[in-house]
N, C-alpha and C positions, 0 to 999 in steps of 0.2 A: 764396389761399383758405384758411381755417383747416382744421387737420386735423380730420376727423370721426372720431367713435368707430366703431370697426368691431365689428359683432355678427355672429356666424356661427352658424347652426343647427347642433346636433349632428350632423344627418344629412349636412351638407356635409363636415364633418371625416371622417366614415366613408366617404362616396362618393369623396373624394379619394384615399384610401389604394388604391382599386381602379382608378384611372386607368392608362392606359398610361404607362410611365415618361417617355417624351419629352413628354407632355402634363401630367404631375403637376406639375413644376416650374414649366412656363408658368402653370398655373391658380393655383399658389400665389403667385407673383409677381403676377399680375393681381389677385388678391383683395386682397393686401397693398397695392396701389397705389390701390385704390378709396378707402381712408381719405384719401388726399391729393387725388385727382381722381376723383370718382364718375362723371363723364361723360367717360370715356375716348373717344378718337376712334373706336374701333371698337365701342362700345357703342350701342345703340339703345333708344329708349323701347319699352315693352312695351304692346300693345293691351290695355288693361284694361276694355273694353267689357263690361258686364253684371257686373262684379266689384264688390264693396263696399269699395273702396279708401278708407282714411281720407283726409281732407282734408290737404293738404300733404305728401302721400306720393307719390313718383314711382317707378313700377315700370320697371325696366330690365332689358336682357339684353346679355350679352357672349358672343360666339362665339368659341371657340378650337378649330380643327380641326372635329371633328364633335361637339364638346361645347358646352354652352350654360351660362353662370353666370346665374341669375336673382336678382336683388337689388332692394332698395328703398332710396330715398334720402329723407331728410327734412332740408332744408336749416335750417329753423328750430330743430329740436332738435339738429342736427348729429350725425347718425348715418347710417351706411350698413349695412344688414342683408342679409347674403347668405343667400338662402332655399334655394336648391337648385343642384345641378350634375346636369344631364341630357344623355344622349346624344341627337343629333338625326340624322336623323329616326327615329322619330317622337317628338315631345313636344308634346302638344296642350294643355298647362297645365291639364289637368282637376283637378289637386290644388291648384291655386293659391289658390282661395277659402279652402281650409283653411290654407295657409300664411300668408296676409296677415291672418288673424284676430287675431293677437297683435301686430300692428304699432302700435297706438294707444298 
């Protein structure tokens, strides 16, 4: 697979600074690896029911310990966009509609 362009929301950089030390490096490596393989074995499609997701965009999530990386993949335009890092539980994706607004 061709290496995809990796886009990262500014909030993700900020959130990553405040992760526990043992998780911070794992999250960093996982995000970097998404450009090479956006569908890592531990990642899952994110249920986007009721969200206005642009065509050809797939929302996914990757769990690392109690943290979740939320990202979007567009194979046709060759990019991966990391949208958020959230602690779980709870994370009910209530802000996801706002985050996907700029994906087109």
